[in-house]
Residue frames as a rotation matrix with the C-alpha (Angstrom) as fourth column:
MET 1
-0.268 0.145 0.952 28.58
0.938 0.264 0.223 -8.73
-0.219 0.954 -0.207 1.23
PHE 2
0.235 0.473 0.849 26.67
0.637 -0.735 0.233 -5.56
0.735 0.486 -0.473 1.34
LYS 3
-0.198 -0.385 -0.901 28.68
0.977 -0.157 -0.147 -3.67
-0.085 -0.909 0.407 4.02
TRP 4
-0.934 -0.144 0.326 27.97
0.216 -0.956 0.197 -0.35
0.284 0.255 0.924 2.45
LEU 5
0.010 0.997 0.071 24.30
0.190 -0.071 0.979 -0.81
0.982 0.004 -0.190 3.43
LEU 6
0.515 0.152 -0.844 25.34
0.799 0.272 0.536 -1.05
0.311 -0.950 0.019 7.15
ARG 7
-0.608 -0.794 -0.027 27.50
0.751 -0.564 -0.343 1.97
0.257 -0.228 0.939 7.24
PRO 8
0.030 0.655 -0.755 26.16
0.723 -0.536 -0.436 4.98
-0.691 -0.532 -0.489 8.95
LYS 9
0.389 0.130 0.912 25.11
0.830 -0.479 -0.286 7.79
0.399 0.868 -0.294 6.48
SER 10
-0.675 -0.729 0.115 26.85
0.685 -0.677 -0.271 11.01
0.275 -0.104 0.956 6.44
THR 11
0.221 0.856 -0.468 25.13
0.942 -0.311 -0.125 13.79
-0.253 -0.413 -0.875 8.06
ALA 12
-0.617 -0.643 -0.453 26.99
0.466 -0.763 0.449 16.49
-0.634 0.066 0.770 6.41
TYR 13
-0.941 0.321 0.105 24.54
-0.032 -0.393 0.919 16.97
0.337 0.861 0.380 3.57
GLU 14
-0.437 0.888 -0.140 20.95
0.531 0.130 -0.837 18.07
-0.726 -0.440 -0.529 4.35
SER 15
-0.489 0.294 0.821 18.61
0.829 -0.137 0.542 19.01
0.271 0.946 -0.177 1.46
ASP 16
-0.915 0.178 0.363 16.74
-0.149 -0.983 0.107 22.27
0.376 0.043 0.926 1.19
THR 17
0.063 0.990 -0.125 13.51
-0.326 0.139 0.935 20.65
0.943 -0.018 0.331 1.63
THR 18
0.169 0.019 -0.985 14.61
0.774 0.616 0.145 18.73
0.610 -0.787 0.089 4.78
ARG 19
-0.836 -0.490 -0.248 16.11
0.541 -0.657 -0.525 22.05
0.095 -0.573 0.814 6.21
PHE 20
-0.610 0.695 0.381 12.83
-0.462 -0.703 0.541 23.92
0.644 0.154 0.750 5.26
MET 21
0.275 0.789 -0.549 10.66
0.036 0.563 0.826 21.19
0.961 -0.246 0.126 7.07
ARG 22
-0.163 -0.458 -0.874 12.87
0.893 0.307 -0.328 21.22
0.419 -0.834 0.359 10.19
ASP 23
-0.974 -0.214 0.073 12.77
0.191 -0.952 -0.241 24.98
0.121 -0.221 0.968 10.47
PHE 24
-0.416 0.901 0.119 9.03
-0.433 -0.312 0.845 25.12
0.799 0.300 0.521 9.75
LEU 25
0.336 0.584 -0.739 8.13
0.338 0.657 0.673 22.51
0.879 -0.476 0.023 12.36
ARG 26
-0.484 -0.539 -0.689 10.37
0.844 -0.081 -0.530 24.09
0.230 -0.838 0.494 14.92
LYS 27
-0.965 0.176 0.196 8.52
-0.161 -0.983 0.090 27.48
0.209 0.055 0.976 14.25
HIS 28
-0.164 0.985 0.056 5.06
-0.912 -0.174 0.373 25.88
0.377 0.010 0.926 14.22
PRO 29
-0.942 -0.295 0.159 4.63
-0.336 0.828 -0.449 23.12
0.001 -0.477 -0.879 16.66
GLU 30
-0.196 0.959 0.206 0.94
-0.601 0.049 -0.798 23.11
-0.775 -0.280 0.567 16.32
VAL 31
0.219 0.190 -0.957 1.39
-0.947 0.278 -0.161 21.38
0.236 0.942 0.241 13.06
ILE 32
-0.798 -0.509 -0.323 3.07
-0.358 0.831 -0.426 18.36
0.485 -0.225 -0.845 14.83
LYS 33
-0.783 0.527 0.330 0.11
-0.271 0.188 -0.944 18.22
-0.560 -0.829 -0.005 17.16
LYS 34
0.224 0.844 -0.488 -2.42
-0.863 -0.061 -0.501 18.21
-0.453 0.534 0.714 14.20
GLN 35
-0.173 -0.283 -0.944 -0.46
-0.742 0.667 -0.064 15.42
0.648 0.689 -0.325 12.52
HIS 36
-0.968 -0.220 0.121 -0.56
-0.243 0.700 -0.671 13.39
0.063 -0.679 -0.731 15.64
GLU 37
-0.359 0.925 0.125 -4.41
-0.485 -0.070 -0.872 14.00
-0.797 -0.374 0.474 15.92
GLY 38
0.239 0.399 -0.885 -4.94
-0.971 0.087 -0.223 13.04
-0.012 0.913 0.408 12.23
ARG 39
-0.499 -0.554 -0.667 -2.85
-0.570 0.789 -0.229 9.97
0.653 0.266 -0.709 12.64
ALA 40
-0.905 0.183 0.385 -4.83
-0.286 0.408 -0.867 8.95
-0.315 -0.895 -0.317 15.73
LEU 41
-0.015 0.951 -0.308 -8.02
-0.849 -0.175 -0.498 9.08
-0.528 0.254 0.810 13.74
TRP 42
0.583 0.216 -0.783 -6.97
-0.726 0.571 -0.383 6.24
0.364 0.792 0.490 11.32
TRP 43
0.080 -0.748 -0.658 -4.06
-0.226 0.630 -0.743 4.36
0.971 0.208 -0.119 12.70
ASP 44
-0.850 -0.505 0.152 -3.65
-0.277 0.182 -0.943 4.47
0.448 -0.844 -0.295 16.43
LYS 45
0.278 0.917 0.285 -6.52
-0.940 0.199 0.276 2.15
0.196 -0.345 0.918 17.30
GLU 46
-0.505 -0.308 0.807 -6.63
-0.558 0.829 -0.033 -1.24
-0.659 -0.467 -0.590 19.01
PRO 47
-0.792 0.209 -0.573 -7.54
-0.399 0.534 0.746 -4.15
0.462 0.819 -0.340 16.70
LYS 48
0.108 0.976 0.187 -11.13
-0.946 0.043 0.322 -5.44
0.306 -0.211 0.928 16.99
PRO 49
-0.404 -0.193 0.894 -11.55
-0.611 0.784 -0.106 -8.66
-0.681 -0.589 -0.435 18.98
ALA 50
-0.997 -0.071 -0.013 -12.41
-0.055 0.635 0.770 -11.75
-0.046 0.769 -0.638 16.85
GLU 51
-0.419 0.908 0.018 -16.06
0.780 0.370 -0.504 -11.75
-0.464 -0.198 -0.863 17.87
GLU 52
0.297 0.604 -0.739 -16.64
0.124 -0.792 -0.598 -8.31
-0.947 0.086 -0.310 16.56
VAL 53
-0.816 -0.496 -0.295 -15.11
-0.304 -0.065 0.950 -8.96
-0.491 0.866 -0.098 13.02
PRO 54
0.179 0.942 -0.285 -17.94
-0.838 -0.006 -0.546 -9.09
-0.516 0.336 0.788 10.59
VAL 55
-0.229 -0.202 0.952 -18.60
0.139 0.961 0.238 -12.46
-0.963 0.187 -0.192 8.94
GLN 56
-0.747 -0.065 -0.662 -18.34
-0.609 -0.334 0.720 -12.67
-0.267 0.940 0.210 5.20
ARG 57
-0.032 0.863 0.504 -21.74
-0.446 0.439 -0.780 -13.75
-0.894 -0.250 0.371 4.06
SER 58
0.962 0.246 0.123 -20.99
0.006 0.429 -0.903 -14.60
-0.275 0.869 0.411 0.39
LEU 59
0.160 -0.937 0.311 -17.97
0.596 0.343 0.726 -15.51
-0.787 0.069 0.613 -1.64
GLY 60
-0.287 -0.121 -0.950 -18.76
-0.421 -0.875 0.239 -12.97
-0.860 0.469 0.200 -4.15
LYS 61
0.756 0.644 -0.117 -19.75
-0.352 0.250 -0.902 -13.36
-0.551 0.723 0.415 -7.83
ALA 62
0.330 -0.662 -0.673 -16.41
-0.913 -0.044 -0.405 -13.77
0.239 0.748 -0.619 -9.39
GLY 63
0.750 -0.031 0.661 -15.50
-0.273 0.895 0.352 -17.50
-0.602 -0.445 0.663 -9.68
GLY 64
-0.278 -0.960 0.014 -12.85
-0.327 0.109 0.939 -17.40
-0.903 0.257 -0.344 -12.34
ALA 65
-0.161 0.274 0.948 -14.97
0.683 0.725 -0.093 -18.79
-0.713 0.632 -0.304 -15.11
GLU 66
0.814 0.424 -0.397 -15.36
0.120 -0.791 -0.600 -15.41
-0.568 0.441 -0.695 -16.66
TYR 67
0.261 -0.807 -0.530 -11.75
-0.745 -0.518 0.421 -15.59
-0.614 0.285 -0.736 -17.76
LEU 68
-0.404 -0.288 0.868 -12.06
0.202 0.897 0.392 -18.73
-0.892 0.334 -0.305 -19.58
THR 69
-0.303 0.356 -0.884 -12.73
-0.834 -0.547 0.066 -18.52
-0.460 0.757 0.463 -23.31
ARG 70
0.427 0.466 0.775 -14.73
-0.050 0.868 -0.495 -21.09
-0.903 0.173 0.394 -25.36
VAL 71
-0.604 -0.689 -0.401 -12.92
-0.570 0.021 0.822 -22.66
-0.558 0.724 -0.406 -28.21
GLU 72
0.530 0.844 -0.078 -14.91
-0.600 0.308 -0.738 -23.96
-0.599 0.438 0.670 -31.21
LYS 73
0.219 -0.486 0.846 -13.86
0.569 0.768 0.294 -26.68
-0.793 0.417 0.445 -33.50
ASN 74
0.762 0.035 0.647 -14.01
0.621 -0.323 -0.714 -24.19
0.184 0.946 -0.268 -36.38
ASP 75
0.838 -0.540 0.072 -11.59
-0.544 -0.821 0.175 -21.83
-0.036 -0.186 -0.982 -34.67
ILE 76
0.158 -0.821 0.548 -8.96
-0.272 0.498 0.824 -24.73
-0.949 -0.280 -0.145 -34.23
ALA 77
0.408 0.055 0.911 -9.58
0.737 0.569 -0.364 -25.88
-0.538 0.821 0.192 -37.82
GLY 78
0.984 0.078 0.157 -9.02
0.148 -0.850 -0.505 -22.36
0.094 0.521 -0.848 -39.03
GLU 79
0.643 -0.764 0.062 -5.66
-0.654 -0.504 0.564 -22.12
-0.400 -0.403 -0.823 -37.31
THR 80
-0.064 -0.696 0.715 -4.13
-0.040 0.718 0.695 -25.41
-0.997 0.015 -0.074 -38.51
GLY 81
-0.543 -0.171 -0.822 -5.17
-0.779 -0.263 0.569 -24.58
-0.313 0.950 0.010 -42.21
ASN 82
-0.840 0.321 0.436 -7.69
0.378 0.925 0.047 -27.59
-0.388 0.204 -0.899 -42.53
């Protein structure tokens, strides 16, 4: 059905930005090393075991009731024209 999605993309065109980034990173390999170090700070970590995950002590204050509005008889009578 969507065979055009599965076709390999043409590599003939390369944008100026892509070309610049490839050339820049080829000339400055230390930037790639810094990228890997920065990524390791936040993402390259093992997940915590289940016993180390902090327990949620409360369900919080929002219960949904704050979204309900109170309807008075006078409001309903005013809408119907009574």
